[in-house]
C-alpha positions in Angstrom: -3.8 112.3 -86.1 -1.3 109.4 -86.8 0.7 108.9 -83.4 4.1 110.0 -83.1 5.2 106.7 -82.7 4.1 105.7 -86.1 6.1 108.4 -87.7 9.6 107.5 -85.6 8.9 104.2 -86.5 8.7 105.0 -90.2 11.5 107.4 -89.7 13.6 105.0 -87.9 13.1 101.9 -90.7 14.0 104.5 -93.3 17.4 105.1 -91.6 18.3 101.1 -91.1 17.7 100.7 -94.8 19.9 103.5 -95.9 22.4 102.5 -93.5 22.3 98.9 -95.2 22.5 100.1 -98.8 18.6 99.7 -99.8 17.6 101.6 -102.9 14.6 103.3 -103.8 13.3 103.5 -100.2 9.9 104.7 -100.0 7.4 105.5 -97.5 3.5 105.8 -97.9 1.6 107.4 -95.2 -1.5 105.1 -95.4 -3.5 105.8 -91.8 -6.4 108.0 -93.8 -7.0 105.0 -96.0 -6.8 102.1 -94.5 -6.7 100.2 -91.1 -3.9 97.8 -91.6 -1.3 100.5 -90.4 -0.2 104.0 -90.6 2.5 103.7 -92.8 4.0 101.3 -95.6 7.8 101.0 -95.8 9.4 100.1 -98.8 13.0 99.3 -100.1 14.9 97.6 -103.2 17.4 94.8 -102.4 19.9 93.9 -105.2 19.2 90.3 -104.4 18.1 87.7 -102.4 21.4 87.8 -99.7 20.5 91.4 -99.8 16.8 90.8 -99.2 18.1 88.6 -96.3 20.1 91.1 -94.7 18.0 94.1 -94.9 15.3 92.1 -93.1 17.6 91.0 -90.6 19.0 94.4 -89.9 15.4 95.9 -89.9 14.7 93.5 -87.4 17.4 93.9 -85.1 17.5 97.7 -85.4 14.1 98.1 -84.9 14.1 95.9 -81.6 17.3 97.7 -80.3 15.0 100.8 -80.7 12.4 99.1 -78.8 10.0 98.5 -81.7 8.6 94.8 -81.5 7.6 93.1 -84.4 4.1 91.2 -84.9 5.3 89.2 -87.8 7.5 88.4 -90.5 6.6 86.5 -93.9 8.2 85.7 -96.6 11.8 84.0 -97.7 15.0 85.9 -99.2 14.5 83.6 -102.3 11.0 84.4 -102.9 12.5 87.9 -103.4 9.9 89.6 -100.7 9.8 89.7 -97.0 7.1 91.5 -95.2 7.7 92.9 -91.6 4.7 93.9 -89.7 5.6 96.0 -86.7 1.5 96.8 -86.3 1.9 100.8 -87.1 4.1 100.2 -89.6 4.4 97.7 -92.6 8.2 97.2 -94.1 8.3 95.6 -97.5 11.7 94.6 -98.5 11.9 93.4 -102.6 14.0 92.5 -104.8 14.0 94.4 -107.9 11.9 92.0 -109.6 9.5 91.7 -107.3 9.3 95.3 -106.4 8.5 96.1 -110.3 5.9 93.1 -110.3 3.6 93.9 -106.9 4.2 98.0 -108.1 3.0 98.9 -104.4 3.0 102.4 -105.1 0.7 102.5 -107.7 -1.5 100.2 -105.7 -1.5 102.3 -102.8 -1.7 105.6 -104.7 -4.6 107.2 -102.8 -1.8 107.3 -99.9 0.5 110.1 -99.2 4.0 109.7 -100.4 6.4 110.9 -97.7 9.3 112.3 -100.5 11.6 113.0 -98.1 11.8 110.4 -94.9 13.9 112.9 -92.9 11.1 115.4 -92.7 8.7 112.6 -90.9 
């Protein structure tokens, strides 16, 4: 059974993404198919400046909710920043990188959460 903390973290991350105008927010429950995390949260930004703004807002907002980040990887101009919160991993992509990496297809064995508010 997935820890309630993981659910709360994924929901919080989705809310922060919505607040900061992130697009195409997707949550995938990977708890039954991987040991690396319980959830992926994936969000698209319009450009590298928004990639950075979303990443900063996610780090600040999650910290304010008491969630500690393990590590962050990537740079805004690369089009992809990964934020690892142990139980959830947040991927902030620009449009091009999101299409290129297509994590929803790669992790299609996971359970896609259609409405993050139902977590």
